[in-house]
C-alpha positions as MATLAB code, in Angstrom:
seq = 'MQMYRFVTPHRSGKWYPDLETAQAQANAIGAGFLDTRTGQFVQYPDTRMETQTLADDGDQIAA';
ca = [
      -1.885   62.649   14.641;
      -3.306   62.879   11.130;
      -5.111   66.107   10.096;
      -7.408   66.638    7.074;
      -8.720   69.577    5.043;
     -10.257   70.290    1.672;
      -8.869   72.880   -0.743;
     -10.617   74.442   -3.728;
      -8.962   76.611   -6.389;
      -9.980   79.699   -4.378;
     -10.333   78.643   -0.731;
      -8.719   76.419    1.881;
     -10.631   74.755    4.691;
      -9.566   74.467    8.304;
      -7.577   71.465    9.509;
      -9.687   68.804   11.242;
      -8.550   65.805   13.306;
     -10.707   63.309   11.387;
     -11.928   62.869    7.831;
     -15.600   62.757    8.784;
     -15.486   66.245   10.318;
     -13.557   67.633    7.336;
     -16.186   66.195    4.995;
     -19.039   67.577    7.084;
     -17.493   71.073    6.968;
     -16.462   71.018    3.270;
     -19.680   72.730    2.175;
     -18.606   75.931    3.972;
     -15.854   76.517    1.373;
     -17.659   74.995   -1.621;
     -15.562   71.820   -1.689;
     -18.434   69.348   -1.630;
     -21.180   68.083    0.621;
     -21.982   65.167    2.876;
     -25.255   63.482    1.914;
     -26.746   62.776    5.321;
     -29.231   60.253    3.903;
     -26.604   57.945    2.402;
     -23.508   59.032    4.343;
     -21.664   59.550    1.041;
     -19.383   62.536    0.510;
     -19.706   64.262   -2.871;
     -16.554   66.192   -3.759;
     -16.867   69.000   -6.301;
     -14.548   69.172   -9.355;
     -11.112   70.775   -8.828;
     -11.278   70.088   -5.086;
      -8.520   68.173   -3.373;
      -8.053   66.772    0.093;
      -4.821   67.527    1.946;
      -3.423   65.663    4.910;
      -0.667   66.426    7.345;
       0.837   64.495   10.197;
       1.402   66.216   13.516;
       3.700   65.047   16.273;
       2.201   64.517   19.730;
       3.425   67.994   20.728;
       1.520   69.623   17.822;
       4.518   70.238   15.540;
       4.194   69.263   11.885;
       6.258   66.251   10.838;
       8.124   66.709    7.555;
       6.991   64.280    4.870;
];
């Protein structure tokens, strides 16, 4: 299972199971915002998206 989160220079977001949820929650840490009119995600400068892959049992898989 793929997990997503946004990270700013000062804060890290929670891990979410899909990109859409991570984008919708990014505003809470100041990483960007989801424009609900257009459906476009606007990422703020110095923000990065991290991903991780989890095994079916919830353990992280080494990359």
